[in-house]
C-alpha positions as CSV (number, residue, x, y, z in Angstrom):
1,M,21.4,32.4,-3.8
2,P,19.8,35.9,-3.6
3,E,18.6,37.3,-0.3
4,I,14.8,37.1,-0.2
5,R,12.8,39.3,2.0
6,T,9.4,37.7,2.1
7,T,5.9,39.2,2.8
8,V,3.2,36.4,3.1
9,I,-0.2,37.1,1.7
10,F,-2.4,34.5,3.4
11,D,-6.0,33.9,2.2
12,M,-8.3,32.0,4.6
13,M,-5.8,30.2,6.7
14,T,-5.5,29.6,10.6
15,R,-2.5,31.0,12.5
16,D,-1.3,27.6,13.2
17,H,-1.3,26.6,9.6
18,Q,0.4,30.0,8.7
19,D,3.2,29.3,11.1
20,A,3.7,25.7,9.9
21,L,3.6,26.8,6.2
22,T,6.1,29.7,6.7
23,A,8.6,27.5,8.5
24,A,8.2,24.8,5.8
25,L,8.6,27.1,2.8
26,D,11.5,28.9,4.4
27,E,13.4,25.6,4.8
28,Y,12.4,24.4,1.3
29,L,13.3,27.8,-0.4
30,N,16.7,27.7,1.0
31,K,17.2,24.3,-0.3
32,D,15.8,24.4,-3.9
33,V,15.4,28.2,-4.8
34,E,16.9,27.7,-8.2
35,K,14.2,25.0,-9.0
36,I,11.4,26.9,-7.5
37,W,12.1,30.4,-8.8
38,P,14.5,30.2,-11.7
39,A,14.0,33.8,-12.7
40,A,15.3,35.0,-9.3
41,Q,18.8,33.7,-10.1
42,G,21.3,36.4,-10.4
43,A,19.4,39.0,-8.3
44,A,21.2,40.2,-5.2
45,C,18.2,40.9,-3.1
46,L,14.5,40.5,-3.7
47,D,11.4,41.9,-1.9
48,A,9.0,39.0,-2.5
49,E,5.3,38.2,-1.8
50,L,4.4,34.7,-1.0
51,N,0.8,34.3,-2.2
52,V,-1.2,31.5,-0.6
53,L,-4.5,30.4,-2.0
54,P,-6.7,27.5,-1.0
55,L,-7.1,25.2,-4.0
56,E,-10.8,25.5,-4.2
57,R,-10.4,29.3,-4.8
58,I,-8.7,28.6,-8.1
59,G,-10.9,25.8,-9.4
60,A,-11.4,22.8,-7.3
61,P,-14.1,22.3,-4.6
62,P,-12.8,21.6,-1.1
63,G,-11.3,18.1,-0.4
64,A,-12.8,15.7,2.2
65,S,-9.5,14.2,3.5
66,G,-9.3,16.5,6.5
67,A,-6.0,18.0,5.3
68,E,-5.9,21.4,3.6
69,V,-4.5,21.9,0.2
70,F,-3.1,25.2,-1.0
71,V,-1.3,26.5,-4.0
72,V,1.5,29.0,-3.3
73,Y,3.8,31.1,-5.4
74,Y,6.4,33.8,-5.0
75,S,6.4,37.1,-6.8
76,D,8.8,40.1,-6.7
77,T,7.2,43.3,-5.6
78,K,9.8,45.7,-6.9
79,T,10.8,44.7,-10.4
80,A,7.3,45.1,-11.8
81,G,6.1,45.0,-15.4
82,A,7.3,43.1,-18.5
83,K,11.0,43.6,-17.6
84,G,10.6,42.4,-14.1
85,I,11.3,39.1,-12.6
86,K,8.8,36.5,-13.4
87,P,6.9,34.9,-10.5
88,S,8.0,31.5,-9.2
89,L,6.6,28.1,-10.4
90,P,3.5,27.3,-8.2
91,L,3.7,24.7,-5.5
92,T,0.9,22.6,-4.1
93,V,1.0,22.5,-0.3
94,K,-0.9,20.1,1.9
95,I,-1.1,20.8,5.7
96,G,-2.4,17.9,8.0
97,V,-1.4,15.7,11.0
98,P,2.2,14.4,10.9
99,K,1.0,10.7,10.7
100,S,-1.1,11.1,7.5
101,I,1.4,13.6,5.9
102,G,4.3,11.2,6.7
103,R,2.4,8.3,5.2
104,E,1.7,10.2,2.0
105,F,5.3,11.3,1.7
106,S,6.5,7.7,2.1
107,S,3.9,6.3,-0.3
108,V,5.3,8.3,-3.2
109,Q,8.9,7.4,-2.7
110,A,8.9,5.4,-5.9
111,W,7.4,8.1,-7.9
112,R,10.2,10.4,-7.2
113,T,12.4,7.9,-9.2
114,M,10.5,8.3,-12.5
115,G,12.1,9.9,-15.5
116,D,12.1,13.7,-16.0
117,E,9.8,13.7,-19.0
118,L,7.0,11.8,-17.2
119,A,7.6,13.4,-13.8
120,R,7.1,16.9,-15.1
121,H,3.3,16.0,-15.4
122,F,2.9,15.0,-11.7
123,A,3.1,17.4,-8.8
124,I,4.9,14.8,-6.7
125,P,5.7,15.7,-3.0
126,V,9.4,16.2,-2.6
127,H,9.6,17.9,0.8
128,Q,8.1,17.1,4.3
129,Y,8.2,19.4,7.2
130,V,6.9,18.6,10.7
131,H,5.8,21.6,12.7
132,G,5.2,20.5,16.4
133,A,3.0,17.5,17.4
134,E,-0.1,18.5,15.4
135,H,1.0,19.8,12.1
136,A,3.0,18.7,9.1
137,V,3.5,20.2,5.7
138,L,4.0,18.5,2.4
139,I,5.3,20.5,-0.6
140,A,4.9,19.4,-4.2
141,P,6.2,21.7,-7.1
142,F,4.8,21.7,-10.6
143,K,7.5,20.5,-12.7
144,S,6.2,22.1,-15.9
145,G,6.3,25.9,-16.2
146,R,3.2,25.5,-18.6
147,I,1.0,24.8,-15.6
148,E,1.0,28.4,-14.5
149,R,-0.6,31.4,-16.0
150,F,0.1,34.7,-14.5
151,V,-1.6,38.0,-15.5
152,N,-1.6,41.6,-14.2
153,P,-5.3,42.2,-12.9
154,D,-4.9,45.7,-11.7
155,R,-1.4,47.2,-11.6
156,P,2.1,46.3,-12.5
157,G,4.0,44.1,-10.2
158,K,0.9,42.3,-8.9
159,Y,-0.1,38.8,-10.2
160,R,-2.9,36.4,-9.9
161,L,-2.6,32.6,-10.4
162,E,-5.2,31.0,-12.7
163,L,-5.6,27.2,-12.9
164,N,-8.4,25.2,-14.3
165,D,-9.1,21.6,-13.6
166,L,-11.0,18.7,-15.1
167,W,-13.9,19.1,-12.6
168,K,-14.8,22.6,-14.0
169,L,-14.5,21.3,-17.6
170,L,-17.0,18.5,-16.8
171,E,-19.3,21.0,-15.0
172,S,-19.4,23.1,-18.3
173,M,-19.7,20.4,-20.9
174,P,-22.7,21.1,-23.2
175,R,-25.0,18.6,-24.7
176,D,-24.0,19.4,-28.2
177,E,-22.2,16.7,-30.1
178,G,-18.8,17.6,-31.3
179,S,-18.4,20.6,-29.1
180,Q,-14.9,22.0,-28.4
181,E,-15.6,21.3,-24.6
182,F,-16.2,17.6,-25.2
183,E,-13.1,17.4,-27.3
184,D,-11.1,19.2,-24.6
185,I,-12.3,16.8,-21.9
186,S,-11.6,13.6,-24.1
187,N,-8.2,14.9,-24.9
188,V,-7.4,15.4,-21.1
189,I,-8.6,12.1,-20.2
190,N,-6.7,10.4,-22.9
191,I,-3.4,12.1,-21.9
192,V,-3.9,11.5,-18.2
193,L,-4.7,7.7,-18.7
194,R,-1.8,7.3,-21.2
195,R,0.6,8.8,-18.6
196,M,-1.0,6.7,-15.9
197,N,-0.7,3.6,-18.1
198,A,3.2,4.2,-18.1
199,I,3.0,4.3,-14.2
200,H,0.7,1.2,-14.1
201,T,2.9,-1.0,-16.5
202,G,6.5,-0.5,-15.4
203,E,7.8,3.0,-15.0
204,L,8.0,2.4,-11.3
205,A,7.5,-1.3,-10.9
206,L,6.3,-4.2,-13.2
207,P,2.6,-5.1,-12.8
208,L,1.3,-8.4,-12.1
209,R,-1.9,-10.4,-12.1
210,D,-3.0,-11.9,-8.9
211,K,-5.8,-12.8,-6.7
212,V,-7.0,-10.3,-4.1
213,T,-10.2,-10.0,-2.1
214,Y,-12.7,-7.0,-2.4
215,C,-12.3,-6.7,1.3
216,G,-8.5,-6.4,1.2
217,A,-8.1,-4.4,-1.8
218,L,-11.0,-2.0,-1.5
219,W,-11.6,-1.6,2.3
220,K,-10.2,1.9,2.4
221,Y,-12.7,2.9,-0.4
222,L,-15.6,1.9,1.7
223,R,-14.7,4.9,3.9
224,G,-16.1,3.3,7.1
225,T,-19.5,2.6,5.7
226,H,-19.4,-1.1,6.4
227,L,-20.3,-2.2,9.9
228,C,-20.9,1.2,11.5
229,N,-23.7,3.0,13.2
230,D,-25.1,6.4,13.5
231,S,-23.5,7.2,16.8
232,Q,-20.1,6.1,15.9
233,A,-19.8,7.8,12.5
234,P,-23.0,9.7,11.3
235,R,-21.7,10.2,7.7
236,A,-20.4,6.6,7.3
237,A,-23.9,5.5,8.2
238,I,-25.5,7.2,5.3
239,P,-25.7,4.2,3.0
240,R,-27.4,2.1,5.7
241,R,-29.9,4.7,6.5
242,L,-30.6,5.2,2.8
243,F,-31.1,1.5,1.9
244,G,-32.4,0.0,5.2
245,T,-32.1,-3.8,5.9
246,A,-34.7,-5.2,3.4
247,Q,-33.3,-7.5,0.7
248,R,-35.3,-5.7,-2.0
249,I,-35.9,-2.0,-1.9
250,N,-38.1,0.5,-4.0
251,V,-36.3,3.7,-5.0
252,F,-37.0,6.0,-8.1
253,G,-40.2,4.0,-8.6
254,H,-38.2,0.8,-9.4
255,E,-37.3,-2.2,-7.4
256,W,-33.7,-2.9,-6.7
257,T,-31.5,-5.4,-4.8
258,N,-30.3,-3.6,-1.6
259,P,-26.9,-2.4,-2.2
260,A,-26.0,-3.1,1.6
261,Q,-26.7,-6.8,0.9
262,I,-24.3,-6.8,-2.0
263,V,-21.6,-5.0,0.1
264,D,-22.0,-7.8,2.7
265,K,-21.7,-10.5,0.1
266,L,-18.6,-9.1,-1.4
267,I,-16.8,-8.0,1.8
268,D,-17.9,-10.4,4.6
269,T,-17.3,-13.4,2.5
270,K,-13.8,-12.1,1.6
271,R,-14.8,-12.9,-2.1
272,P,-11.6,-13.1,-4.2
273,F,-11.1,-11.9,-7.7
274,E,-8.0,-11.9,-10.1
275,T,-6.9,-8.5,-11.3
276,S,-3.9,-6.5,-12.6
277,L,-1.9,-5.0,-9.8
278,G,0.5,-2.1,-9.9
279,Q,1.4,1.3,-8.7
280,I,-1.7,3.6,-8.5
281,H,-2.5,7.2,-7.8
282,G,-5.6,6.0,-6.0
283,D,-7.6,9.2,-6.0
284,L,-7.6,10.2,-9.7
285,H,-10.7,12.2,-9.8
286,P,-11.2,15.5,-11.6
287,K,-10.2,17.8,-8.8
288,N,-6.8,16.2,-8.8
289,I,-6.2,16.9,-12.6
290,V,-5.2,20.5,-12.9
291,L,-5.0,22.2,-16.3
292,D,-2.9,25.0,-17.7
293,E,-4.2,27.6,-20.2
294,T,-3.7,25.0,-23.0
295,N,-5.7,22.4,-21.1
296,T,-2.4,20.4,-20.6
297,P,-3.0,18.2,-17.5
298,S,-0.9,17.7,-14.3
299,V,-1.9,15.3,-11.6
300,I,-1.8,16.4,-8.0
301,D,-2.5,15.0,-4.5
302,F,-1.0,11.6,-3.7
303,G,-2.7,10.9,-0.5
304,W,-4.2,7.7,-1.7
305,A,-1.3,6.5,-3.8
306,R,-0.4,2.7,-3.3
307,E,2.5,0.6,-4.5
308,R,0.6,-2.6,-5.3
309,A,-3.2,-2.2,-5.8
310,P,-5.7,-2.9,-8.6
311,I,-4.9,-0.7,-11.5
312,V,-8.5,-0.5,-12.4
313,I,-9.2,1.9,-9.4
314,D,-7.6,4.7,-11.3
315,Y,-10.0,4.3,-14.3
316,I,-13.1,3.8,-12.0
317,L,-12.6,6.9,-10.1
318,L,-12.9,9.0,-13.3
319,D,-15.9,6.9,-14.5
320,I,-17.8,7.5,-11.2
321,N,-17.1,11.2,-11.2
322,V,-18.3,11.6,-14.8
323,R,-21.6,9.7,-14.3
324,S,-22.6,11.1,-10.9
325,M,-20.3,13.6,-8.9
326,T,-20.1,16.1,-11.8
327,L,-23.4,15.5,-13.5
328,P,-25.5,18.6,-13.7
329,S,-28.2,18.8,-10.9
330,Q,-31.0,19.7,-13.2
331,V,-30.7,16.3,-15.3
332,D,-34.1,14.5,-15.1
333,E,-34.8,11.3,-13.3
334,K,-35.2,9.1,-16.6
335,S,-31.8,10.3,-17.9
336,I,-30.1,9.7,-14.6
337,L,-31.4,6.1,-14.5
338,G,-30.3,5.6,-18.1
339,L,-26.8,6.7,-17.3
340,S,-26.7,4.7,-14.1
341,K,-27.4,1.5,-15.9
342,F,-24.7,2.3,-18.6
343,L,-22.5,-0.5,-17.3
344,D,-21.7,-2.7,-20.3
345,P,-19.0,-1.9,-22.8
346,N,-21.3,-3.2,-25.6
347,Q,-23.9,-0.7,-24.8
348,D,-24.4,2.4,-27.3
349,A,-24.2,5.8,-25.9
350,A,-26.3,7.1,-28.6
351,S,-29.3,5.1,-27.1
352,L,-29.2,7.3,-24.0
353,P,-31.1,10.7,-23.7
354,S,-29.4,13.8,-24.9
355,S,-28.9,15.2,-21.5
356,V,-26.4,12.4,-20.5
357,R,-25.3,11.2,-23.9
358,Q,-22.1,13.2,-23.8
359,H,-21.3,11.8,-20.4
360,A,-21.8,8.3,-21.6
361,R,-19.3,9.0,-24.5
362,I,-16.8,10.2,-22.1
363,I,-17.3,6.9,-20.1
364,K,-16.9,5.0,-23.3
365,K,-13.5,6.6,-23.8
366,I,-12.4,5.7,-20.4
367,W,-13.4,2.1,-21.2
368,C,-11.6,2.1,-24.5
369,K,-8.4,3.2,-22.7
370,L,-9.0,0.4,-20.2
371,Q,-9.3,-2.1,-22.9
372,K,-6.5,-0.8,-25.0
373,H,-4.2,-1.1,-22.0
374,K,-5.5,-4.6,-21.4
375,V,-6.1,-4.1,-17.6
376,V,-9.3,-6.0,-17.3
377,K,-10.2,-9.7,-18.3
378,N,-13.3,-10.2,-16.4
379,W,-15.6,-7.2,-16.6
380,E,-18.1,-7.9,-13.8
381,E,-15.4,-9.2,-11.5
382,E,-12.6,-6.8,-12.1
383,Y,-14.5,-3.6,-13.1
384,L,-18.1,-3.6,-11.9
385,G,-17.4,-5.1,-8.5
386,P,-14.8,-2.5,-7.6
387,L,-16.9,0.4,-9.2
388,F,-19.8,-0.6,-6.9
389,V,-17.8,-0.7,-3.8
390,I,-16.1,2.6,-4.4
391,A,-19.4,4.3,-5.4
392,Y,-21.0,2.9,-2.3
393,G,-18.2,4.4,-0.1
394,L,-18.5,7.7,-1.9
395,L,-22.1,8.1,-0.4
396,V,-20.3,9.6,2.7
397,H,-19.7,12.6,0.5
398,L,-23.2,12.7,-0.9
399,D,-23.5,16.4,-0.1
400,N,-20.4,17.1,-2.3
401,A,-22.1,15.4,-5.4
402,R,-23.3,17.9,-7.9
403,N,-26.1,15.3,-8.6
404,Q,-26.8,13.4,-5.5
405,A,-29.6,11.3,-7.2
406,A,-27.1,10.2,-9.8
407,L,-24.6,8.9,-7.3
408,I,-27.4,7.0,-5.5
409,A,-28.7,5.6,-8.8
410,T,-25.1,4.5,-9.8
411,V,-24.9,2.5,-6.6
412,L,-28.3,0.9,-7.1
413,A,-27.8,0.0,-10.6
414,A,-24.3,-1.5,-10.2
415,G,-25.5,-3.4,-7.1
416,D,-28.5,-4.8,-9.0
417,Y,-26.3,-5.9,-11.8
418,L,-23.9,-7.5,-9.6
419,G,-26.7,-9.1,-7.5
420,R,-27.9,-10.9,-10.7
421,W,-24.3,-11.8,-11.7
422,I,-23.5,-13.3,-8.2
423,E,-26.8,-15.2,-8.2
424,T,-26.2,-16.7,-11.7
425,G,-22.6,-17.7,-10.5
426,E,-24.0,-19.3,-7.3
427,N,-26.5,-21.4,-9.4
């Protein structure tokens, strides 16, 4: 192992987090330098810069989990230029409280047993470091060298890491049919869901169909919105403030079943449903799908991973983000409502306004993968019910939605659909 003298280049990080990160990386570098920085092998001594960048600075908006996520990499400051030592592979680093970091590290234990070919597409946490009573660090290397792209911006020996993500692709998707951006997004989603299907259906544990309740399986995704008040958790009270207590409400010039009433029916009654259970990522949204220069995806951030949960959750999170969280803010109300009611696999995306037609086609592709992988047997019960609950919970992050009206409309339309379905079943 070469001697490495490191200068740390921090960007927007508190001193406590600097100390925790430095200690964690020193420990990990001594353990796995040949995996992190293969180009450094053979060097007797290196003067290295450790570059630390908040993840949102290289593509993704800030997360809402409370933990901070960074991407870090090492670069040699002396051997500059084309003949110099290439920078290390990038690492994702999450800094949070020891309890949550420890829980995440334990939850992905099974993921660390997957085969190398599949594992190289997931930034799976491999090292945990506890720094005092308040901070812990989780380190997850990118297994594929293709994920990084280093360029010399100003002078030899200096590097900048550039990563894209699915969120940015969706934000820039044009309305034109057959555009390259649309094809890129479709391809990324196909690849990710194909790899996730390997996880769901036996790479780590065999799936099974069983009965669960909406309350038990999806409680975490309600994000505290059920049975709360303004004084206890102001953000969690957003849905109740939006929709009030009336059974029927008028929003966007239309009458809807109050979504809060539907949540009560699904959660308070502990309504059961049968679904496919397996290992899930649990937070498969576009911010957590990172792309290299060829748009080859890698999945990061396993804070919501679960060993036995409804597989459909991973599909639904992509669906909701396409139809609301990443929808352009300038989309008109008629188009928003049209997309929010796009809830049936038999619906034709071509019937929707041009401003949301491409988004509907992407959603259709997610559904096609869902059907190909034979995840869902009862559409309303297994897909629309969880989609509604998860979208309702996401209202606590309404200010992070690119199109707030679209997220509200999604909750209203799914709740109204389920209200009719529940009423029909009860009669």
